[in-house]
Steps between C-alpha positions, in 0.01 A plus 500: 500500500564308189209272403609197319277360234532133582442550873206716448328264265563218743327690765206588273463134413417435855262773602113472495298629205344786687834627613638455149212702367581775750849520382381521132272790604785677665712451198232638276486827689890531498501462122458776240258457204780355276600232763131410550442448134816294476414275789116484489421608142475176332300329774264803518457523117409123487221557759367803318490306173291203654252746643475719189266448201700548170271795393591677827864517393416759247328702747801503712735589214268775392511643854876475508507677153292791630707533810827504299371763260369706793867501634435294819848327443683817398742594777758752385800615716796729451769289335871560589833313484417300809137385441492462127479124520200515748168345392197621677281227658215623289703434176606156629134418573384620167749268312398218739132554414561524133709177512229326713214594260697409186550158640132477610404590144718229358337255718162604332654393179591158642133473577409597144322818618657690203269811464512564869882473502532732213301752682706471809830518290384807316463692824839385625679581182344834488651571843839364394488749194417783749792389712737479201397838376615654826162604617419547879410143569809408716831673590857401513821618335503187289225261423355287230355174397796316643340563844199278398570152635245236385475128506342481168602648172217741489571629155464145369189449695349817359609405127347148554168649623495735219565224242209296639215766467600783287474540121837561306440880480436545868780259577759687307382831652564350847836328454670771284567717831659200659724448205589864500587509875703171452710649207574804732613265779756296300230228417548375855144362532509322168151629397520386143585135604197501730289628220616234274433230749149611585346655176282344245632488150284805396600696808865448441483609140326824590768562782785439265348735247485775765850437608627542162281809426595672845868387480488344848817323603446147604863362493 
């Protein structure tokens, strides 16, 4: 039986709240994890944010980091010509979690909780480094940072927080890896532009000195 969208929505508009909730529950149990996150993820995340103290976010990310390094999201399988494009649910979940926590860390920057945001970003960037180095964090035939989907520019949020609280020497130490990665990825993230936008004059001078010394491509 073909179920037509317009007719179904018309029926749903007329049923009682309790009955509608039962249909939602049934739908939830029929969905896989990817579909659940797609339908309910934003609402669920909003509720978690309201109930969570900012400092608790770091604890959550720290736990996620430990689980990732331990291999909880690593689900290898024998790759062949038929399944090489398959992505294990654990891998999809890992990228969903990374994306969510990067956005939550960016929200800390909006609230001017710069030091806490930096601590959160540092853990997440460490995991991204593990992933890009091919370590046993997640598994798929092809994967990369292109699978991270965020509402905020998390690199700019990180740069902004660093610029607010770090001395020029520490600032340079933190942003150089971002510049290096961007130079290897065809400058797709425009890290240098973000640095110019958010740095103090002294920070920018030090960054440009290091760019010249290390011969990092910025354009």
